[in-house]
Steps between C-alpha positions, in 0.01 A plus 500: 500500500570341839212500744732586788663840550813356663680192631641465849778273377674488163364199307761230440486525120585873500839649417642850545525693173571859608595707802569866574595697810450877502725529806801386299729782392477417129122462482436797729725720287330391176154566644614840629634598156181393325293682762688821424463448125124469547462783753700765316280526186185512713650769724605696189143494369361605839740792546484618139121526531505678836410868526767618743369856485199376698717360779622711792806315631540758779145483629412420859357163408795369300658310793171328564490394137855363524398292801181395322708377205726302733199350677342406166815321381544309826129420508513379141792264573305350788176472302683347202628212712170467687326461163728209412429359842124548477481292183720228648298500822163483323608213278717298740423613858867435574751694712661794319845651538587867447831682488726754334859494376730743317345401167145386569200512731326167499212276597519125470327180597806280562347184644301391195524461122245707310367409158561728203154660517538590868848638441389713205205645690724603789779630275274722291260618772697810617594602145138478386337656807730799542531570127122525483503739796809713441492559124146648481564690823819653357320605181213654699731685739681656205185706444437566869817558702855504363684411819276200562531410133878485544472300821263250342698488175824422682318237706369344177853490353635337815210256497564382144876479548453321832303225326800391291554177694131413499467568129811298421366195682158545337671520160675170572166337582336641188779404261729222626298325770147484363420154635222543760665230710806719557565558870680790667653524844509866599699607807456867405835606357563160340287275280548145375297352213424131459331296227414130465803316359310393188452868409854614573 
């Protein structure tokens, strides 16, 4: 494994082997479709296991719960990208970039080239952290409060489906680009992968 977490310049013997841009219409559409395919089965499980007889949809507090759900989703989107950024910041101390487009919210570190290990840690950090939090919380809330169970269950489904891009890039690193010397330039919505020419 390389001793460094990143390079400030692309080494001369490196060549580009892969690139992807989630802001492109084709890629964004594919990711959106796969996100829906992942979210729908999870949502089906959540709703099929809900006890709707225990939920008063006309109660005084229902509007507050709607707003709470909206706040949770927005907060999750922000925390998801901040988690990517926290890993990048801890390992590289470099300037981050954040943004949102029609197809993706993103965090990147565009001015450097990160090694495979750094990239994987950042890619998988939100998926790992929020899965560990949301899945047990959803299961527990199922036995405690049905409306909050539904809120948390929907948030969990959106979390998993929203990690499609991260999981795809991680899958590439774990299957096609396993060389620890692989470098990635990550602008947020777009990534480029590079390997030494002798390993191309």
